[in-house]
C-alpha positions as CSV (number, residue, x, y, z in Angstrom):
1,M,12.0,16.7,-4.2
2,T,10.5,13.5,-3.0
3,Q,12.1,11.5,-0.2
4,T,12.9,7.9,-0.6
5,P,12.0,5.6,2.3
6,A,15.8,5.5,3.2
7,T,15.9,9.2,3.6
8,S,12.4,9.8,5.0
9,P,12.4,11.3,8.5
10,Y,9.4,9.1,9.4
11,S,9.9,5.6,10.7
12,T,8.6,2.9,8.4
13,L,8.9,-0.9,8.3
14,S,9.5,-1.8,4.7
15,N,10.5,-5.5,4.8
16,H,7.7,-7.1,2.8
17,A,8.0,-10.6,4.1
18,G,8.4,-9.3,7.7
19,N,5.3,-7.0,7.2
20,I,3.2,-10.0,6.1
21,K,4.4,-11.9,9.2
22,L,3.5,-8.9,11.3
23,L,0.0,-8.6,9.9
24,D,-0.4,-12.4,10.5
25,A,0.9,-12.2,14.1
26,V,-1.5,-9.3,15.0
27,M,-4.4,-11.2,13.4
28,A,-3.5,-14.4,15.4
29,K,-3.1,-12.4,18.6
30,L,-6.6,-10.8,18.1
31,H,-8.1,-14.1,16.9
32,L,-9.2,-12.5,13.6
33,K,-10.1,-14.5,10.5
34,N,-9.2,-12.2,7.6
35,D,-7.7,-8.8,6.5
36,A,-11.2,-7.2,6.6
37,A,-11.5,-7.9,10.3
38,L,-7.9,-6.7,10.9
39,S,-8.6,-3.4,9.1
40,R,-11.7,-2.9,11.3
41,A,-9.7,-3.7,14.5
42,L,-6.9,-1.3,13.4
43,E,-9.5,1.3,12.3
44,V,-7.9,1.7,8.8
45,A,-9.4,1.3,5.4
46,P,-9.2,-2.2,4.0
47,P,-7.0,-1.1,1.1
48,V,-4.3,-0.1,3.6
49,V,-4.0,-3.7,4.8
50,S,-4.1,-5.0,1.3
51,K,-1.4,-2.6,0.1
52,I,0.9,-3.6,3.0
53,R,0.3,-7.3,2.4
54,H,1.1,-6.9,-1.3
55,G,4.3,-4.8,-0.7
56,R,3.0,-1.5,-2.0
57,L,2.9,0.3,1.3
58,P,5.3,0.1,4.3
59,I,4.0,0.0,7.9
60,G,4.4,3.5,9.2
61,A,5.0,4.5,12.8
62,S,1.3,5.4,13.5
63,L,0.1,2.0,12.3
64,L,2.8,0.3,14.4
65,I,1.6,2.2,17.4
66,R,-2.0,1.3,16.6
67,M,-1.1,-2.4,16.3
68,H,0.6,-2.1,19.8
69,E,-2.6,-0.5,21.2
70,V,-5.0,-3.1,20.0
71,S,-2.9,-6.2,20.4
72,D,-1.0,-5.3,23.7
73,M,2.2,-6.6,22.0
74,A,5.3,-4.6,22.8
75,I,6.6,-2.2,20.1
76,G,9.9,-4.0,20.2
77,E,8.2,-7.4,19.6
78,L,6.3,-5.9,16.7
79,K,9.5,-4.5,15.2
80,R,11.3,-7.8,15.6
81,I,8.5,-9.7,13.8
82,A,8.5,-7.1,11.0
83,R,12.3,-7.4,10.7
84,D,11.8,-11.1,10.4
85,E,14.0,-11.7,13.5
86,V,13.5,-14.3,16.3
87,A,13.1,-12.8,19.8
88,A,16.1,-13.5,21.9
């Protein structure tokens, strides 16, 4: 039996528009020019970033932590961006 994202025990961020904003925010914070540079900074294969950007892959907990580590942005801030919320 496969688990749907709603029932998965692993935390994922699956808001497509928010995930694009999150990728863009991390790129801006790190002064990166493109997704290839972002994938190198996050130490993930370029197709991972592409799949996230095109809505075929959610951002998992481990990638969220990696974004926090390389960007020095707080986990809460990253989650707010991914949820497409404005920080209070």
